[in-house]
MDTraj code that builds the backbone (N, CA, C; nanometers):
import mdtraj as md
import numpy as np

residues = "MET GLN SER ARG ILE LYS SER PRO ALA LEU THR LEU PRO GLY ALA MET GLU GLY LEU GLN THR ILE VAL LYS ALA THR GLU SER CYS GLY VAL PRO ARG GLY THR LEU GLU LEU VAL HIS ALA ARG VAL GLY GLN ILE ASN GLY CYS SER VAL CYS THR ASP MET HIS SER ARG ALA LEU LYS LYS LEU GLY GLU THR ASP PRO ARG ILE PHE ALA ILE ALA THR TRP ARG GLU ALA SER TYR TYR THR GLU ALA GLU ARG ALA ALA LEU ALA LEU ALA GLU ALA ALA THR ARG LEU SER ASP ARG THR ASP ALA VAL PRO ASP ASP VAL TRP LYS GLU ALA ALA ARG HIS PHE SER GLU ALA GLU LEU GLY ALA LEU VAL MET SER ILE GLY LEU ALA ASN LEU TRP ASN ARG LEU ASN VAL ALA THR ARG GLN VAL SER GLY GLU TRP VAL ALA GLN TYR ILE".split()
xyz = np.array([
    [12.8306, 14.7287, 9.3174],
    [12.8472, 14.7148, 9.1736],
    [12.7954, 14.5784, 9.1314],
    [12.7387, 14.5734, 9.0139],
    [12.6833, 14.4493, 8.9621],
    [12.7239, 14.4332, 8.8162],
    [12.7549, 14.3100, 8.7788],
    [12.7903, 14.2807, 8.6403],
    [12.6713, 14.3056, 8.5498],
    [12.7014, 14.3473, 8.4262],
    [12.5945, 14.3656, 8.3279],
    [12.5400, 14.2319, 8.2819],
    [12.6301, 14.1384, 8.2561],
    [12.5976, 14.0013, 8.2167],
    [12.7070, 13.9112, 8.2725],
    [12.6867, 13.7815, 8.2640],
    [12.7944, 13.6883, 8.2976],
    [12.9070, 13.7080, 8.1970],
    [13.0257, 13.6685, 8.2349],
    [13.1395, 13.6822, 8.1452],
    [13.1135, 13.6104, 8.0134],
    [13.1373, 13.6787, 7.9010],
    [13.1220, 13.6123, 7.7711],
    [13.2098, 13.4870, 7.7587],
    [13.3216, 13.4854, 7.8274],
    [13.4090, 13.3680, 7.8224],
    [13.3421, 13.2463, 7.8840],
    [13.2485, 13.2694, 7.9752],
    [13.1777, 13.1591, 8.0406],
    [13.0470, 13.1238, 7.9719],
    [12.9914, 13.2167, 7.8952],
    [12.8607, 13.1914, 7.8340],
    [12.8688, 13.1504, 7.6873],
    [12.9744, 13.1881, 7.6184],
    [12.9901, 13.1513, 7.4782],
    [13.0519, 13.0115, 7.4713],
    [12.9800, 12.9143, 7.4196],
    [13.0316, 12.7769, 7.4166],
    [13.1690, 12.7676, 7.3504],
    [13.2609, 12.7032, 7.4210],
    [13.3953, 12.6803, 7.3691],
    [13.4932, 12.7931, 7.3933],
    [13.4454, 12.9105, 7.4343],
    [13.5343, 13.0260, 7.4508],
    [13.6368, 13.0034, 7.5616],
    [13.5919, 12.9620, 7.6774],
    [13.6840, 12.9431, 7.7900],
    [13.7884, 12.8373, 7.7578],
    [13.7464, 12.7313, 7.6932],
    [13.8415, 12.6258, 7.6574],
    [13.9475, 12.6791, 7.5611],
    [13.9054, 12.7597, 7.4652],
    [14.0006, 12.8192, 7.3718],
    [14.0982, 12.9118, 7.4411],
    [14.0485, 12.9937, 7.5317],
    [14.1345, 13.0858, 7.6054],
    [14.2323, 13.0093, 7.6941],
    [14.1850, 12.9038, 7.7577],
    [14.2726, 12.8226, 7.8427],
    [14.3815, 12.7527, 7.7614],
    [14.3512, 12.7171, 7.6377],
    [14.4521, 12.6567, 7.5498],
    [14.5644, 12.7570, 7.5235],
    [14.5283, 12.8822, 7.5009],
    [14.6294, 12.9860, 7.4795],
    [14.7124, 13.0064, 7.6064],
    [14.6472, 13.0085, 7.7216],
    [14.7183, 13.0243, 7.8486],
    [14.8219, 12.9130, 7.8644],
    [14.7807, 12.7899, 7.8421],
    [14.8729, 12.6760, 7.8564],
    [14.9900, 12.6877, 7.7599],
    [14.9640, 12.7304, 7.6387],
    [15.0714, 12.7465, 7.5404],
    [15.1708, 12.8534, 7.5849],
    [15.1208, 12.9656, 7.6324],
    [15.2122, 13.0736, 7.6735],
    [15.2916, 13.0350, 7.7973],
    [15.2315, 12.9582, 7.8846],
    [15.3010, 12.9185, 8.0076],
    [15.4043, 12.8084, 7.9838],
    [15.4035, 12.7479, 7.8676],
    [15.4965, 12.6372, 7.8418],
    [15.6185, 12.6788, 7.7596],
    [15.6347, 12.8063, 7.7341],
    [15.7426, 12.8524, 7.6446],
    [15.8664, 12.9041, 7.7154],
    [15.8735, 12.8942, 7.8466],
    [15.9953, 12.9300, 7.9172],
    [15.9968, 13.0656, 7.9867],
    [15.8975, 13.1483, 7.9648],
    [15.8911, 13.2752, 8.0381],
    [15.8491, 13.2419, 8.1812],
    [15.9222, 13.2905, 8.2802],
    [15.8847, 13.2591, 8.4185],
    [15.7397, 13.2982, 8.4478],
    [15.6726, 13.2148, 8.5199],
    [15.5316, 13.2393, 8.5535],
    [15.5152, 13.3737, 8.6239],
    [15.6084, 13.4070, 8.7115],
    [15.6020, 13.5351, 8.7815],
    [15.6062, 13.6527, 8.6868],
    [15.6861, 13.6422, 8.5815],
    [15.6938, 13.7493, 8.4819],
    [15.5604, 13.7626, 8.4092],
    [15.5030, 13.6509, 8.3714],
    [15.3722, 13.6553, 8.3055],
    [15.2665, 13.7164, 8.3968],
    [15.2697, 13.6845, 8.5241],
    [15.1731, 13.7406, 8.6187],
    [15.1951, 13.8911, 8.6368],
    [15.3214, 13.9346, 8.6424],
    [15.3503, 14.0786, 8.6505],
    [15.2912, 14.1510, 8.5299],
    [15.3122, 14.0925, 8.4123],
    [15.2614, 14.1508, 8.2879],
    [15.1083, 14.1597, 8.2919],
    [15.0436, 14.0513, 8.3320],
    [14.8970, 14.0510, 8.3371],
    [14.8451, 14.1541, 8.4372],
    [14.9094, 14.1637, 8.5520],
    [14.8660, 14.2611, 8.6517],
    [14.8826, 14.4035, 8.5983],
    [14.9951, 14.4308, 8.5314],
    [15.0191, 14.5656, 8.4792],
    [14.9198, 14.6010, 8.3688],
    [14.8937, 14.5091, 8.2788],
    [14.7960, 14.5334, 8.1724],
    [14.6588, 14.5601, 8.2344],
    [14.6235, 14.4832, 8.3375],
    [14.4966, 14.5056, 8.4069],
    [14.4896, 14.6443, 8.4692],
    [14.6007, 14.6896, 8.5260],
    [14.6039, 14.8247, 8.5828],
    [14.5829, 14.9295, 8.4747],
    [14.6541, 14.9161, 8.3642],
    [14.6429, 15.0133, 8.2548],
    [14.4997, 15.0221, 8.2044],
    [14.4348, 14.9078, 8.1889],
    [14.3001, 14.9032, 8.1321],
    [14.1890, 14.9198, 8.2355],
    [14.2256, 14.9346, 8.3624],
    [14.1243, 14.9535, 8.4656],
    [14.0399, 14.8311, 8.4912],
    [14.0999, 14.7138, 8.4787],
    [14.0274, 14.5885, 8.5014],
    [14.0523, 14.5404, 8.6444],
    [13.9534, 14.5603, 8.7305],
    [13.9708, 14.5219, 8.8708],
    [13.9841, 14.3707, 8.8870],
    [13.9121, 14.2948, 8.8052],
    [13.9197, 14.1488, 8.8154],
    [14.0625, 14.1012, 8.7883],
    [14.1224, 14.1486, 8.6800],
    [14.2566, 14.1034, 8.6438],
    [14.3631, 14.1570, 8.7382],
    [14.3482, 14.2819, 8.7808],
    [14.4443, 14.3379, 8.8755],
    [14.4407, 14.2578, 9.0053],
    [14.3226, 14.2283, 9.0535],
    [14.3049, 14.1496, 9.1757],
    [14.3575, 14.0081, 9.1565],
    [14.3120, 13.9413, 9.0508],
    [14.3480, 13.8014, 9.0279],
    [14.4991, 13.7815, 9.0152],
    [14.5631, 13.8674, 8.9376],
    [14.7059, 13.8465, 8.9128],
    [14.7915, 13.8934, 9.0297],
    [14.7425, 13.9866, 9.1086],
    [14.8115, 14.0224, 9.2329],
    [14.8059, 13.9052, 9.3303],
    [14.6912, 13.8418, 9.3378],
    [14.6776, 13.7231, 9.4239],
    [14.7678, 13.6096, 9.3734],
    [14.7733, 13.5923, 9.2418],
    [14.8576, 13.4864, 9.1854],
    [15.0043, 13.5127, 9.2171],
    [15.0449, 13.6387, 9.2077],
    [15.1831, 13.6739, 9.2422],
    [15.2116, 13.6416, 9.3884],
    [15.1189, 13.6737, 9.4760],
    [15.1347, 13.6441, 9.6184],
    [15.1476, 13.4940, 9.6396],
    [15.0641, 13.4167, 9.5696],
    [15.0675, 13.2708, 9.5801],
    [15.2009, 13.2143, 9.5312],
    [15.2620, 13.2818, 9.4338],
    [15.3930, 13.2389, 9.3826],
    [15.5075, 13.2783, 9.4759],
    [15.4758, 13.3500, 9.5830],
    [15.5777, 13.3887, 9.6795],
    [15.6325, 13.5291, 9.6612],
    [15.5703, 13.6066, 9.5728],
    [15.6163, 13.7446, 9.5531],
    [15.5938, 13.8258, 9.6796],
    [15.6814, 13.9228, 9.7014],
    [15.6709, 14.0085, 9.8188],
    [15.5691, 14.1193, 9.7943],
    [15.5145, 14.1715, 9.9019],
    [15.4191, 14.2812, 9.8909],
    [15.4774, 14.4017, 9.8173],
    [15.6005, 14.4450, 9.8480],
    [15.6538, 14.5609, 9.7748],
    [15.6568, 14.5406, 9.6232],
    [15.6926, 14.4209, 9.5781],
    [15.6954, 14.3951, 9.4336],
    [15.5546, 14.4001, 9.3739],
    [15.4570, 14.3505, 9.4469],
    [15.3191, 14.3528, 9.3984],
    [15.2645, 14.4956, 9.4006],
    [15.2872, 14.5663, 9.5108],
    [15.2326, 14.7012, 9.5250],
    [15.2936, 14.8000, 9.4265],
    [15.4151, 14.7766, 9.3836],
    [15.4867, 14.8742, 9.3005],
    [15.4788, 14.8471, 9.1505],
    [15.3980, 14.7525, 9.1082],
    [15.3927, 14.7192, 8.9654],
    [15.3639, 14.8421, 8.8799],
    [15.2723, 14.9244, 8.9213],
    [15.2363, 15.0429, 8.8413],
    [15.3522, 15.1418, 8.8302],
    [15.4468, 15.1333, 8.9211],
    [15.5612, 15.2263, 8.9212],
    [15.6925, 15.1514, 8.8985],
    [15.6863, 15.0483, 8.8185],
    [15.8023, 14.9611, 8.7991],
    [15.9256, 15.0354, 8.7492],
    [15.9094, 15.1419, 8.6754],
    [16.0258, 15.2172, 8.6255],
    [16.1053, 15.2813, 8.7386],
    [16.0349, 15.3226, 8.8436],
    [16.0997, 15.3911, 8.9549],
    [16.1329, 15.2992, 9.0716],
    [16.0826, 15.1775, 9.0692],
    [16.1050, 15.0843, 9.1795],
    [16.2249, 14.9945, 9.1488],
    [16.2993, 14.9630, 9.2516],
    [16.4209, 14.8827, 9.2335],
    [16.3959, 14.7327, 9.2459],
    [16.2712, 14.6917, 9.2520],
    [16.2378, 14.5530, 9.2825],
    [16.2426, 14.4568, 9.1640],
    [16.2573, 14.5068, 9.0430],
    [16.2389, 14.4224, 8.9247],
    [16.3700, 14.3996, 8.8502],
    [16.3810, 14.2797, 8.7935],
    [16.5004, 14.2461, 8.7160],
    [16.4948, 14.3166, 8.5801],
    [16.6067, 14.3157, 8.5103],
    [16.6100, 14.3743, 8.3756],
    [16.5126, 14.3028, 8.2825],
    [16.5050, 14.1711, 8.2928],
    [16.4130, 14.0947, 8.2077],
    [16.2680, 14.1300, 8.2399],
    [16.2345, 14.1422, 8.3673],
    [16.0984, 14.1799, 8.4051],
    [16.0658, 14.3205, 8.3547],
    [16.1609, 14.4113, 8.3646],
    [16.1406, 14.5482, 8.3154],
    [16.1169, 14.5484, 8.1642],
    [16.1913, 14.4657, 8.0933],
    [16.1736, 14.4562, 7.9480],
    [16.0350, 14.4018, 7.9148],
    [15.9899, 14.3024, 7.9899],
    [15.8568, 14.2453, 7.9674],
    [15.7476, 14.3468, 8.0011],
    [15.7657, 14.4212, 8.1082],
    [15.6670, 14.5232, 8.1456],
    [15.6630, 14.6369, 8.0444],
    [15.7791, 14.6769, 7.9927],
    [15.7816, 14.7823, 7.8896],
    [15.7109, 14.7345, 7.7632],
    [15.7348, 14.6101, 7.7245],
    [15.6675, 14.5539, 7.6082],
    [15.5166, 14.5475, 7.6325],
    [15.4777, 14.5066, 7.7514],
    [15.3348, 14.4980, 7.7846],
    [15.2684, 14.6352, 7.7760],
    [15.3343, 14.7363, 7.8281],
    [15.2771, 14.8707, 7.8232],
    [15.2651, 14.9200, 7.6795],
    [15.3699, 14.9011, 7.6009],
    [15.3667, 14.9471, 7.4613],
    [15.2591, 14.8738, 7.3822],
    [15.2505, 14.7423, 7.3990],
    [15.1543, 14.6628, 7.3225],
    [15.0110, 14.6807, 7.3725],
    [14.9944, 14.7405, 7.4892],
    [14.8613, 14.7686, 7.5417],
    [14.8156, 14.9084, 7.5013],
    [14.9081, 15.0021, 7.5029],
    [14.8759, 15.1422, 7.4705],
    [14.9092, 15.1719, 7.3247],
    [14.8511, 15.0984, 7.2350],
    [14.8854, 15.1058, 7.0930],
    [14.8651, 15.2436, 7.0314],
    [14.7654, 15.3163, 7.0724],
    [14.7360, 15.4446, 7.0081],
    [14.8038, 15.5632, 7.0765],
    [14.8851, 15.5373, 7.1761],
    [14.9510, 15.6470, 7.2480],
    [15.0701, 15.7074, 7.1742],
    [15.1187, 15.6401, 7.0708],
    [15.2333, 15.6917, 6.9946],
    [15.2252, 15.6410, 6.8520],
    [15.2936, 15.7096, 6.7620],
    [15.2887, 15.6691, 6.6212],
    [15.3589, 15.5356, 6.5995],
    [15.4648, 15.5098, 6.6712],
    [15.5351, 15.3817, 6.6644],
    [15.4958, 15.3035, 6.7892],
    [15.3854, 15.2312, 6.7795],
    [15.3223, 15.1702, 6.8966],
    [15.4190, 15.0902, 6.9838],
    [15.4957, 15.0026, 6.9223],
    [15.5954, 14.9247, 6.9958],
    [15.7309, 14.9623, 6.9366],
    [15.7977, 15.0601, 6.9964],
    [15.9239, 15.1096, 6.9408],
    [16.0327, 15.0022, 6.9363],
    [16.1238, 15.0181, 6.8420],
    [16.2328, 14.9222, 6.8266],
    [16.3137, 14.9059, 6.9545],
    [16.3369, 15.0140, 7.0283],
    [16.4179, 15.0016, 7.1493],
    [16.3484, 14.9139, 7.2543],
    [16.2167, 14.9207, 7.2621],
    [16.1417, 14.8365, 7.3553],
    [16.1512, 14.6905, 7.3098],
    [16.1330, 14.6683, 7.1795],
    [16.1409, 14.5319, 7.1269],
    [16.2807, 14.4735, 7.1430],
    [16.3817, 14.5520, 7.1101],
    [16.5204, 14.5036, 7.1200],
    [16.5585, 14.4688, 7.2631],
    [16.5120, 14.5488, 7.3573],
    [16.5416, 14.5179, 7.4980],
    [16.4728, 14.3883, 7.5391],
    [16.3505, 14.3680, 7.4969],
    [16.2819, 14.2419, 7.5275],
    [16.3547, 14.1251, 7.4606],
    [16.3961, 14.1440, 7.3350],
    [16.4662, 14.0377, 7.2618],
    [16.6023, 14.0056, 7.3233],
    [16.6590, 14.0990, 7.3956],
    [16.7867, 14.0759, 7.4645],
    [16.7694, 13.9761, 7.5794],
    [16.6479, 13.9675, 7.6328],
    [16.6233, 13.8827, 7.7493],
    [16.5428, 13.7569, 7.7194],
    [16.4737, 13.7554, 7.6060],
    [16.3847, 13.6436, 7.5770],
    [16.4102, 13.5885, 7.4370],
    [16.3988, 13.4568, 7.4225],
    [16.4134, 13.3917, 7.2926],
    [16.2930, 13.4264, 7.2042],
    [16.2992, 13.3857, 7.0797],
    [16.1868, 13.4115, 6.9886],
    [16.0583, 13.3452, 7.0386],
    [16.0690, 13.2212, 7.0841],
    [15.9502, 13.1524, 7.1371],
    [15.8985, 13.2229, 7.2616],
    [15.9879, 13.2681, 7.3472],
    [15.9461, 13.3397, 7.4676],
    [15.8837, 13.4746, 7.4329],
    [15.9402, 13.5439, 7.3336],
    [15.8791, 13.6692, 7.2878],
    [15.7392, 13.6442, 7.2334],
    [15.7244, 13.5370, 7.1573],
    [15.5930, 13.4999, 7.1063],
    [15.4952, 13.4745, 7.2204],
    [15.5429, 13.4044, 7.3231],
    [15.4579, 13.3769, 7.4395],
    [15.4218, 13.5067, 7.5112],
    [15.5176, 13.5973, 7.5238],
    [15.4890, 13.7262, 7.5880],
    [15.3852, 13.8056, 7.5091],
    [15.4039, 13.8145, 7.3788],
    [15.3096, 13.8902, 7.2956],
    [15.1705, 13.8270, 7.3017],
    [15.1626, 13.6953, 7.2936],
    [15.0330, 13.6267, 7.3049],
    [14.9710, 13.6514, 7.4423],
    [15.0534, 13.6453, 7.5457],
    [15.0054, 13.6664, 7.6819],
    [14.9549, 13.8091, 7.7014],
    [15.0257, 13.9058, 7.6462],
    [14.9830, 14.0462, 7.6528],
    [14.8504, 14.0638, 7.5780],
    [14.8409, 14.0048, 7.4603],
    [14.7167, 14.0128, 7.3835],
    [14.6014, 13.9487, 7.4575],
    [14.6263, 13.8349, 7.5194],
    [14.5217, 13.7661, 7.5952],
    [14.4805, 13.8486, 7.7172],
    [14.5769, 13.9086, 7.7850],
    [14.5446, 13.9940, 7.9000],
    [14.4542, 14.1086, 7.8557],
    [14.4860, 14.1690, 7.7425],
    [14.4031, 14.2773, 7.6910],
    [14.2629, 14.2278, 7.6549],
    [14.2524, 14.1080, 7.5987],
    [14.1207, 14.0511, 7.5684],
    [14.0395, 14.0338, 7.6961],
    [14.1001, 13.9720, 7.7974],
    [14.0306, 13.9533, 7.9248],
    [13.9852, 14.0874, 7.9812],
    [14.0739, 14.1880, 7.9756],
    [14.0386, 14.3204, 8.0277],
    [13.9171, 14.3759, 7.9559],
    [13.9144, 14.3636, 7.8248],
    [13.8030, 14.4180, 7.7485],
    [13.6731, 14.3443, 7.7787],
    [13.6799, 14.2132, 7.7940],
    [13.5605, 14.1368, 7.8311],
    [13.5099, 14.1799, 7.9688],
    [13.6015, 14.1904, 8.0640],
    [13.5629, 14.2223, 8.2012],
    [13.5151, 14.3658, 8.2176],
    [13.5851, 14.4600, 8.1554],
    [13.5479, 14.6008, 8.1705],
    [13.4159, 14.6297, 8.0983],
    [13.4009, 14.5782, 7.9764],
    [13.2782, 14.6045, 7.9000],
    [13.1535, 14.5511, 7.9695],
    [13.1688, 14.4385, 8.0375],
    [13.0530, 14.3778, 8.1031],
    [13.0493, 14.4059, 8.2533],
    [13.1421, 14.4893, 8.2981],
    [13.1523, 14.5307, 8.4393],
    [13.1578, 14.4121, 8.5346],
    [13.2479, 14.3204, 8.5051],
    [13.2659, 14.2071, 8.5950],
    [13.3207, 14.2584, 8.7284],
    [13.2695, 14.2050, 8.8363],
    [13.3032, 14.2511, 8.9699],
    [13.4052, 14.1575, 9.0317],
    [13.5128, 14.2154, 9.0806],
    [13.6150, 14.1359, 9.1471],
    [13.5717, 14.1013, 9.2886],
    [13.6427, 14.0095, 9.3472],
    [13.6129, 13.9709, 9.4847],
    [13.6810, 13.8410, 9.5198],
    [13.6443, 13.7862, 9.6295],
    [13.7073, 13.6636, 9.6788],
    [13.6961, 13.5475, 9.5808],
    [13.5975, 13.5509, 9.4934],
    [13.5775, 13.4417, 9.3961],
    [13.6980, 13.4234, 9.3054],
    [13.7789, 13.5279, 9.2827],
    [13.8915, 13.5139, 9.1909],
    [13.9967, 13.4163, 9.2423],
    [13.9983, 13.3933, 9.3737],
    [14.0959, 13.3019, 9.4318],
    [14.0845, 13.1608, 9.3745],
    [13.9655, 13.1213, 9.3313],
    [13.9464, 12.9856, 9.2768],
    [14.0141, 12.9704, 9.1404],
    [14.0514, 13.0781, 9.0765],
    [14.1093, 13.0701, 8.9428],
    [14.2608, 13.0856, 8.9396],
    [14.3231, 13.0921, 9.0574],
    [14.4699, 13.1052, 9.0596],
    [14.5356, 12.9821, 9.1139],
])
top = md.Topology()
chain = top.add_chain()
for i, resn in enumerate(residues, 1):
    res = top.add_residue(resn, chain, resSeq=i)
    for name in ("N", "CA", "C"):
        top.add_atom(name, md.element.get_by_symbol(name[0]), res)
traj = md.Trajectory(xyz[None], top)
């Protein structure tokens, strides 16, 4: 497999710096880094982004996550490995990623469960992080970015 073009985030002047500013902001709001990585990996799985699925699985491993927790992200509802807060974040990530799958894209019960575990600033960071993950997925999938060992330099 070969990329169609270099990543737009790397070729458009100022884009990567802007994206990194958002990453830093979301990581400074109190949501555990592991939760953010779980969310990014799950969004990557939903959108079929091999780069993000690979990168965030590696990041989870680097953070000390166990293989079962990493391998079971796609089946988090049926797996016993995740906390209630992580489940709430993953449910929010799925709803906010699959916007057209239902008439009420992010149902109140999903939002309320997330709000039970996260402050307003943390919810804002989660929503921004989910949106950013979806942006990365769209950039990578549209341009057919190829995953591989190179992703290790970015975690």
